[in-house]
MIDOSE-1310 file (N, C-alpha, C; in nm, 2 decimals, decimal comma, always signed):
residues 131
xxxx	-2,16/-0,22/+0,24/-2,10/-0,34/+0,19/-2,15/-0,37/+0,04; -2,07/-0,42/-0,04/-2,10/-0,45/-0,18/-2,06/-0,59/-0,21; -2,12/-0,64/-0,32/-2,08/-0,77/-0,36/-1,99/-0,76/-0,48; -1,89/-0,85/-0,48/-1,79/-0,86/-0,59/-1,76/-1,00/-0,62
xxxx	-1,69/-1,01/-0,74/-1,64/-1,14/-0,78/-1,49/-1,15/-0,73; -1,46/-1,26/-0,67/-1,32/-1,28/-0,63/-1,22/-1,28/-0,75; -1,11/-1,20/-0,74/-1,01/-1,19/-0,84/-0,94/-1,33/-0,86; -0,94/-1,41/-0,76/-0,87/-1,54/-0,77/-0,96/-1,65/-0,83
xxxx	-1,07/-1,67/-0,76/-1,15/-1,79/-0,80/-1,28/-1,75/-0,87; -1,32/-1,63/-0,87/-1,45/-1,59/-0,94/-1,57/-1,60/-0,86; -1,56/-1,65/-0,73/-1,68/-1,66/-0,65/-1,73/-1,52/-0,61; -1,86/-1,51/-0,59/-1,92/-1,39/-0,54/-1,91/-1,38/-0,39
xxxx	-1,87/-1,27/-0,34/-1,85/-1,25/-0,19/-1,89/-1,11/-0,16; -1,92/-1,09/-0,03/-1,95/-0,96/+0,02/-1,82/-0,89/+0,06; -1,79/-0,78/-0,01/-1,67/-0,71/+0,01/-1,68/-0,59/+0,10; -1,58/-0,56/+0,18/-1,58/-0,44/+0,26/-1,53/-0,32/+0,19
xxxx	-1,50/-0,33/+0,06/-1,45/-0,22/-0,02/-1,30/-0,22/-0,03; -1,23/-0,30/+0,05/-1,09/-0,30/+0,05/-1,03/-0,42/-0,01; -1,09/-0,54/+0,02/-1,04/-0,66/-0,03/-1,10/-0,69/-0,17; -1,02/-0,76/-0,25/-1,06/-0,80/-0,39/-1,07/-0,95/-0,40
xxxx	-1,04/-1,02/-0,29/-1,05/-1,16/-0,30/-1,14/-1,21/-0,18; -1,20/-1,33/-0,20/-1,29/-1,38/-0,10/-1,22/-1,43/+0,02; -1,29/-1,46/+0,13/-1,23/-1,51/+0,25/-1,15/-1,64/+0,23; -1,20/-1,73/+0,15/-1,13/-1,85/+0,13/-1,00/-1,83/+0,06
xxxx	-1,00/-1,74/-0,04/-0,87/-1,71/-0,11/-0,78/-1,63/-0,02; -0,83/-1,55/+0,07/-0,75/-1,48/+0,16/-0,66/-1,57/+0,25; -0,73/-1,68/+0,29/-0,65/-1,78/+0,37/-0,54/-1,84/+0,29; -0,56/-1,87/+0,17/-0,46/-1,93/+0,08/-0,35/-1,82/+0,05
xxxx	-0,39/-1,70/+0,04/-0,30/-1,59/+0,01/-0,21/-1,57/+0,13; -0,26/-1,58/+0,25/-0,18/-1,56/+0,37/-0,08/-1,67/+0,38; -0,12/-1,79/+0,35/-0,03/-1,91/+0,35/+0,09/-1,88/+0,25; +0,05/-1,84/+0,13/+0,15/-1,80/+0,03/+0,25/-1,70/+0,08
xxxx	+0,19/-1,60/+0,14/+0,27/-1,49/+0,20/+0,38/-1,54/+0,30; +0,33/-1,62/+0,39/+0,42/-1,68/+0,49/+0,53/-1,76/+0,42; +0,49/-1,84/+0,32/+0,59/-1,93/+0,25/+0,70/-1,84/+0,19; +0,65/-1,74/+0,12/+0,75/-1,65/+0,05/+0,83/-1,57/+0,15
xxxx	+0,77/-1,53/+0,26/+0,85/-1,45/+0,36/+0,96/-1,54/+0,42; +0,92/-1,66/+0,45/+1,02/-1,75/+0,51/+1,13/-1,78/+0,41; +1,10/-1,81/+0,29/+1,20/-1,84/+0,19/+1,29/-1,72/+0,16; +1,24/-1,60/+0,15/+1,32/-1,49/+0,12/+1,42/-1,46/+0,24
xxxx	+1,37/-1,47/+0,36/+1,45/-1,44/+0,48/+1,55/-1,56/+0,50; +1,52/-1,68/+0,46/+1,62/-1,79/+0,48/+1,72/-1,79/+0,36; +1,69/-1,72/+0,25/+1,78/-1,72/+0,14/+1,80/-1,57/+0,09; +1,87/-1,49/+0,17/+1,90/-1,35/+0,13/+1,97/-1,35/-0,01
xxxx	+1,93/-1,25/-0,09/+2,00/-1,24/-0,22/+1,93/-1,32/-0,33; +1,82/-1,38/-0,30/+1,74/-1,46/-0,40/+1,67/-1,36/-0,49; +1,66/-1,40/-0,62/+1,59/-1,31/-0,71/+1,44/-1,35/-0,71; +1,36/-1,26/-0,76/+1,22/-1,28/-0,76/+1,18/-1,41/-0,84
xxxx	+1,24/-1,43/-0,96/+1,20/-1,55/-1,04/+1,24/-1,68/-0,96; +1,35/-1,68/-0,89/+1,39/-1,79/-0,81/+1,30/-1,81/-0,69; +1,26/-1,71/-0,63/+1,16/-1,72/-0,51/+1,03/-1,77/-0,56; +0,99/-1,72/-0,68/+0,86/-1,77/-0,73/+0,87/-1,92/-0,77
xxxx	+0,97/-1,96/-0,83/+0,99/-2,10/-0,87/+1,00/-2,19/-0,75; +1,07/-2,15/-0,65/+1,09/-2,24/-0,54/+0,97/-2,25/-0,44; +0,89/-2,14/-0,44/+0,78/-2,14/-0,35/+0,65/-2,17/-0,42; +0,65/-2,16/-0,55/+0,52/-2,18/-0,62/+0,43/-2,07/-0,62
xxxx	+0,47/-1,95/-0,57/+0,39/-1,83/-0,57/+0,43/-1,74/-0,68; +0,33/-1,69/-0,75/+0,36/-1,61/-0,87/+0,44/-1,48/-0,84; +0,51/-1,43/-0,94/+0,59/-1,31/-0,92/+0,50/-1,19/-0,89; +0,38/-1,19/-0,95/+0,29/-1,08/-0,93/+0,25/-1,07/-0,78
xxxx	+0,22/-1,19/-0,72/+0,19/-1,19/-0,58/+0,30/-1,14/-0,49; +0,42/-1,19/-0,52/+0,54/-1,15/-0,45/+0,56/-1,00/-0,46; +0,54/-0,94/-0,58/+0,55/-0,80/-0,60/+0,45/-0,72/-0,52; +0,33/-0,78/-0,51/+0,22/-0,72/-0,44/+0,25/-0,71/-0,29
xxxx	+0,31/-0,82/-0,24/+0,35/-0,83/-0,10/+0,45/-0,72/-0,07; +0,54/-0,70/-0,16/+0,65/-0,60/-0,14/+0,59/-0,46/-0,15; +0,50/-0,43/-0,24/+0,43/-0,30/-0,25/+0,34/-0,27/-0,14; +0,28/-0,37/-0,08/+0,20/-0,35/+0,04/+0,28/-0,32/+0,16
xxxx	+0,41/-0,34/+0,16/+0,50/-0,32/+0,27/+0,50/-0,44/+0,37; +0,45/-0,55/+0,32/+0,45/-0,67/+0,41/+0,58/-0,74/+0,41; +0,65/-0,73/+0,30/+0,79/-0,79/+0,28/+0,89/-0,68/+0,26; +1,01/-0,71/+0,31/+1,12/-0,62/+0,28/+1,23/-0,70/+0,22
xxxx	+1,30/-0,65/+0,13/+1,40/-0,72/+0,06/+1,53/-0,72/+0,14; +1,59/-0,83/+0,15/+1,72/-0,84/+0,22/+1,83/-0,86/+0,10; +1,93/-0,78/+0,10/+2,03/-0,79/-0,01/+1,98/-0,70/-0,12; +2,04/-0,71/-0,23/+2,00/-0,62/-0,34/+1,97/-0,70/-0,47
xxxx	+1,93/-0,82/-0,46/+1,90/-0,90/-0,57/+1,76/-0,86/-0,63; +1,67/-0,82/-0,55/+1,54/-0,77/-0,60/+1,52/-0,63/-0,55; +1,50/-0,54/-0,64/+1,48/-0,40/-0,60/+1,35/-0,35/-0,66; +1,28/-0,27/-0,59/+1,16/-0,20/-0,64/+1,20/-0,06/-0,68
xxxx	+1,12/+0,00/-0,76/+1,14/+0,14/-0,79/+1,03/+0,22/-0,73; +1,07/+0,34/-0,67/+0,97/+0,43/-0,62/+0,88/+0,47/-0,73; +0,75/+0,47/-0,70/+0,65/+0,50/-0,81/+0,65/+0,65/-0,84; +0,71/+0,73/-0,77/+0,71/+0,87/-0,79/+0,84/+0,92/-0,86
xxxx	+0,96/+0,88/-0,81/+1,08/+0,93/-0,86/+1,17/+0,82/-0,93; +1,14/+0,70/-0,91/+1,21/+0,59/-0,97/+1,33/+0,54/-0,89; +1,36/+0,60/-0,77/+1,47/+0,56/-0,69/+1,45/+0,41/-0,64; +1,56/+0,33/-0,63/+1,55/+0,20/-0,58/+1,51/+0,19/-0,43
xxxx	+1,41/+0,11/-0,40/+1,36/+0,09/-0,26/+1,35/-0,06/-0,23; +1,34/-0,09/-0,10/+1,33/-0,23/-0,06/+1,19/-0,28/-0,03; +1,10/-0,18/+0,00/+0,96/-0,22/+0,03/+0,87/-0,10/+0,01; +0,74/-0,13/-0,01/+0,64/-0,02/-0,02/+0,63/+0,03/-0,17
xxxx	+0,57/+0,15/-0,18/+0,55/+0,21/-0,31/+0,64/+0,33/-0,33; +0,68/+0,40/-0,22/+0,75/+0,53/-0,24/+0,88/+0,52/-0,15; +0,98/+0,60/-0,20/+1,10/+0,61/-0,11/+1,07/+0,70/+0,00; +1,16/+0,71/+0,10/+1,13/+0,79/+0,22/+1,11/+0,94/+0,19
xxxx	+1,20/+0,99/+0,10/+1,19/+1,13/+0,07/+1,06/+1,16/+0,00; +1,01/+1,08/-0,09/+0,88/+1,11/-0,16/+0,77/+1,09/-0,07; +0,77/+0,99/+0,02/+0,67/+0,97/+0,12/+0,65/+1,09/+0,21; +0,77/+1,15/+0,25/+0,77/+1,26/+0,34/+0,71/+1,39/+0,27
xxxx	+0,75/+1,40/+0,14/+0,70/+1,51/+0,06/+0,55/+1,50/+0,04; +0,50/+1,38/+0,01/+0,36/+1,36/-0,01/+0,28/+1,39/+0,12; +0,34/+1,35/+0,23/+0,28/+1,37/+0,36/+0,27/+1,52/+0,39; +0,38/+1,59/+0,37/+0,38/+1,74/+0,39/+0,28/+1,81/+0,30
xxxx	+0,27/+1,76/+0,18/+0,17/+1,83/+0,09/+0,03/+1,80/+0,14; +0,00/+1,68/+0,18/-0,13/+1,65/+0,23/-0,16/+1,73/+0,36; -0,07/+1,74/+0,45/-0,08/+1,81/+0,58/-0,10/+1,96/+0,55; -0,02/+2,02/+0,45/-0,03/+2,16/+0,42/-0,17/+2,19/+0,36
xxxx	-0,22/+2,10/+0,28/-0,35/+2,12/+0,22/-0,46/+2,12/+0,32; -0,45/+2,03/+0,41/-0,55/+2,02/+0,52/-0,54/+2,14/+0,61; -0,42/+2,19/+0,64/-0,41/+2,31/+0,73/-0,46/+2,43/+0,66; -0,44/+2,44/+0,53/-0,50/+2,56/+0,45/-0,65/+2,56/+0,46
xxxx	-0,71/+2,44/+0,45/-0,86/+2,43/+0,45/-0,91/+2,47/+0,59; -0,84/+2,43/+0,69/-0,88/+2,46/+0,83/-0,87/+2,61/+0,85; -0,76/+2,68/+0,81/-0,74/+2,82/+0,82/-0,85/+2,90/+0,75; -0,89/+2,85/+0,63/-0,99/+2,91/+0,55/-1,12/+2,91/+0,63
xxxx	-1,15/+2,79/+0,69/-1,28/+2,78/+0,77/-1,28/+2,87/+0,89; -1,16/+2,88/+0,95/-1,15/+2,97/+1,07/-1,18/+3,12/+1,03; -1,12/+3,16/+0,92/-1,13/+3,30/+0,87/-1,28/+3,32/+0,84; -1,35/+3,23/+0,77/-1,49/+3,25/+0,74/-1,57/+3,26/+0,87
xxxx	-1,54/+3,19/+0,97/-1,62/+3,19/+1,09/-1,59/+3,33/+1,16; -1,47/+3,37/+1,16/-1,44/+3,50/+1,22/-1,51/+3,61/+1,14; -1,51/+3,61/+1,01/-1,57/+3,71/+0,93/-1,72/+3,72/+0,96; -1,79/+3,60/+0,97/-1,93/+3,60/+0,99/-1,96/+3,65/+1,13
xxxx	-1,87/+3,62/+1,23/-1,89/+3,67/+1,37/-1,88/+3,82/+1,37; -1,78/+3,88/+1,29/-1,76/+4,02/+1,29/-1,88/+4,09/+1,22; -1,94/+4,02/+1,12/-2,06/+4,08/+1,05/-2,17/+4,09/+1,15; -2,19/+3,99/+1,23/-2,30/+3,98/+1,33/-2,28/+4,09/+1,43
xxx	-2,16/+4,11/+1,48/-2,13/+4,21/+1,58/-2,16/+4,35/+1,53; -2,13/+4,38/+1,40/-2,15/+4,51/+1,34/-2,30/+4,54/+1,33; -2,39/+4,45/+1,32/-2,53/+4,47/+1,31/-2,59/+4,51/+1,44
């Protein structure tokens, strides 16, 4: 555990390495999230500036909720861009095609490392048997 300053209020808090805001601000952030979620789902087709103005939650926070995958856009008034290819998406950071490609790449890399380890073990075993 490490100590950090809260990005919202500046207080020092003990971080688990994942959160950037203190527990007090997390409660407020969760309330803001629920407010935005309910507003967007009750008003499909609303734009981000309208949602921000009506709920009192900044556009940056709304964008963060969308990027975290906590919100999904209904209608096409607000669209996100895939961070990899630029295709329009409704939630998250990557489109489905890019997410699958990234996943395949990671799995392939992991499998290659495992095969390399297996070959090394087999080679060492063969060396021992030859002696």
